[in-house]
C-alpha positions in Angstrom: -108.1 -50.2 5.3 -104.8 -52.0 5.7 -101.6 -50.3 6.4 -99.0 -50.9 3.7 -95.6 -52.0 4.9 -92.9 -49.5 3.8 -89.6 -51.0 2.9 -86.6 -49.1 4.2 -83.6 -48.7 1.9 -80.5 -50.0 3.6 -78.4 -47.3 5.2 -75.0 -46.9 3.5 -72.2 -46.8 6.0 -70.0 -43.8 5.5 -66.4 -44.3 6.6 -64.8 -41.5 8.5 -62.1 -39.6 6.6 -58.7 -40.8 7.7 -56.9 -38.5 10.1 -54.0 -36.9 8.2 -50.6 -37.8 9.6 -48.8 -35.0 11.4 -46.3 -33.2 9.2 -42.9 -34.1 10.5 -40.8 -31.2 11.7 -38.2 -30.1 9.3 -34.7 -30.8 10.5 -32.4 -27.8 10.8 -29.2 -28.1 8.9 -25.8 -27.1 10.3 -26.8 -27.6 13.9 -23.8 -29.4 15.6 -24.4 -32.2 18.1 -24.6 -30.9 21.7 -26.3 -27.6 20.6 -29.9 -26.5 20.4 -31.6 -24.1 18.0 -32.8 -21.0 20.0 -34.2 -19.0 17.2 -33.4 -17.8 13.7 -32.6 -14.8 11.6 -34.8 -14.1 8.6 -33.1 -11.5 6.3 -35.8 -9.7 4.2 -34.6 -7.8 1.1 -37.1 -5.1 0.3 -36.6 -1.4 0.3 -39.0 1.3 1.4 -39.9 2.3 -2.2 -40.9 -1.3 -3.1 -43.0 -1.5 0.0 -44.7 1.8 -0.7 -45.4 0.7 -4.3 -47.1 -2.4 -2.8 -49.4 -0.2 -0.7 -47.6 -0.6 2.6 -44.3 0.4 4.3 -41.5 -1.4 6.1 -42.9 -0.6 9.6 -46.2 -2.3 8.7 -44.4 -5.3 7.2 -42.4 -5.8 10.4 -45.6 -5.6 12.5 -47.4 -8.1 10.3 -44.5 -10.6 10.5 -44.3 -10.2 14.2 -48.0 -10.8 14.6 -47.8 -13.9 12.3 -45.1 -15.3 14.5 -47.1 -14.5 17.7 -50.0 -16.4 16.2 -47.9 -19.4 15.2 -45.9 -19.6 18.4 -47.5 -17.7 21.3 -44.9 -16.4 23.7 -42.2 -16.1 21.0 -39.9 -13.1 21.2 -38.9 -10.9 18.2 -36.4 -8.2 17.5 -36.3 -6.3 14.2 -33.3 -4.3 12.9 -33.4 -2.1 9.8 -30.5 -2.4 7.5 -29.1 0.9 6.2 -26.8 1.2 3.2 -25.4 4.1 1.1 -27.9 5.4 -1.5 -27.3 3.8 -4.9 -25.1 1.1 -3.6 -26.7 -1.4 -6.0 -26.8 -5.2 -5.6 -29.5 -7.6 -4.5 -31.5 -6.2 -1.6 -31.1 -9.3 0.6 -27.4 -9.4 0.0 -27.1 -5.8 1.0 -29.2 -6.5 4.1 -27.0 -9.5 5.2 -23.8 -7.4 4.8 -25.3 -4.4 6.6 -26.4 -6.6 9.5 -23.0 -8.3 9.7 -24.1 -11.8 8.7 -20.9 -13.9 9.1 -21.4 -16.1 6.0 -22.1 -13.0 3.8 -19.1 -11.2 5.2 -16.8 -14.2 4.4 -18.2 -14.4 0.9 -17.8 -10.6 0.4 -14.2 -10.8 1.6 -13.4 -13.6 -0.9 -14.8 -11.6 -3.7 -13.8 -8.0 -2.8 -10.5 -8.7 -1.0 -8.2 -10.8 -3.2 -4.6 -11.4 -2.2 -2.9 -7.9 -1.8 -1.1 -6.8 -4.9 2.5 -5.9 -4.5 2.8 -2.3 -3.4 5.3 0.0 -1.7 4.7 -0.1 2.1 3.8 -2.7 4.6 0.7 -4.9 4.8 -0.1 -6.5 8.1 -2.4 -9.3 7.0 -3.9 -10.6 10.2 -6.3 -12.9 8.3 -3.4 -14.8 6.7 -0.9 -14.3 9.6 1.8 -12.6 7.5 3.5 -9.3 6.8 4.2 -8.0 3.3 7.0 -5.5 2.7 6.8 -4.0 -0.8 4.8 -7.1 -1.9 7.3 -9.6 -0.4 6.5 -11.7 2.6 8.7 -10.8 5.6 10.4 -13.7 7.4 8.8 -13.2 10.8 8.7 -16.1 13.3 5.4 -17.1 14.9 6.1 -15.2 18.1 7.3 -12.1 16.2 4.0 -12.0 14.3 2.0 -12.6 17.5 3.9 -9.7 19.1 3.2 -7.4 16.2 -0.4 -8.4 16.0 -0.9 -7.9 19.7 0.3 -4.3 19.4 -1.6 -3.7 16.2 -4.9 -4.7 17.7 -4.3 -2.3 20.5 -3.3 0.6 18.3 -2.3 3.8 20.2 -2.2 2.1 23.6 1.1 1.6 25.3 1.6 -2.1 26.3 4.0 -2.9 29.2 6.4 -5.8 29.0 4.6 -7.8 31.7 1.3 -7.7 29.8 3.1 -8.9 26.6 4.6 -11.9 28.5 1.3 -12.9 30.1 -0.6 -12.6 26.8 1.8 -14.4 24.5 3.4 -17.0 26.7 1.7 -19.5 28.9 2.9 -21.8 31.7 4.5 -24.9 30.2 6.2 -23.1 27.3 9.8 -24.2 26.8 11.1 -20.7 27.3 9.2 -17.9 29.1 11.0 -14.6 28.7 11.5 -12.0 31.3 10.9 -8.3 30.7 14.5 -7.7 29.5 14.3 -10.4 26.8 11.1 -8.9 25.5 13.3 -6.0 24.3 15.3 -8.6 22.3 12.1 -9.9 20.6 11.1 -6.4 19.7 14.6 -5.6 18.4 14.5 -8.6 16.1 11.0 -7.7 14.9 12.0 -4.1 14.1 15.0 -5.4 12.2 12.7 -7.5 9.9 10.4 -4.5 9.4 13.3 -2.5 7.9 12.5 1.1 7.2 9.0 0.6 8.8 10.5 -0.3 12.2 9.1 3.0 13.5 5.6 1.6 13.7 6.7 -0.2 16.9 7.6 2.6 19.2 9.3 2.4 22.6 7.7 4.3 25.4 10.6 4.7 27.7 10.1 3.2 31.2 6.8 1.7 30.2 6.7 -0.6 27.1 5.8 -0.5 23.4 3.1 1.0 21.2 1.9 0.5 17.6 1.6 3.8 15.8 -0.3 3.9 12.4 1.9 4.9 9.5 0.7 6.4 6.1 2.2 3.4 4.2 0.8 0.7 6.5 -2.4 -1.1 5.8 -4.0 -3.7 8.1 -6.2 -6.6 6.9 -8.5 -8.0 9.6 -9.8 -11.6 9.8 -13.4 -12.5 9.5 -14.6 -15.9 10.8 -17.2 -17.6 8.5 -20.2 -19.2 9.9 -22.7 -21.7 8.2 -26.2 -20.6 7.1 -29.2 -22.1 8.9 -32.4 -23.2 7.2 
């Protein structure tokens, strides 16, 4: 009995699947030259009630996010802060969170919306954000140094500032004219004259210096420095 020769079907070559190209890292926007990104802030807008309705709570959400980050980047560090707001304040959750956590860009936007140019009113408005003083709605003609002097006292409300400190804070070496302690009195006198009936807000502490005292008809507007968002 002869053995039949079996014909073998040719083996089809199977090409290996191409290796996927690595996903390029997304470039961070608003990172100036000479700086490096050291982390990020992720604002999460969800209140406790929404979390409970979804079968969880804010504490568990935080722990899951921290665990996810630890899995993605071992050795990473995290810090979680809960944003608190008055009950019934309204608005989008994430916007409330950004404001509560003092996000600079959100604060700048909020100031533009909620703090328009002061309307004329009786009294004095010391507008530090715009470097001006309004008296009864009219801009007072303060010089640059007079405003700087008033601002320095305002930002240290209730503390007596001696003349030597005023000189060292508002004048630097190389200025055309650096006053002595006596000429500071002249600057204060001119400032008071321009404040009119509100001159009493800049008080003299005999033998020491000057102090800003809050007055019922004085309002102060602070400056907020905007900062770009990061993505």
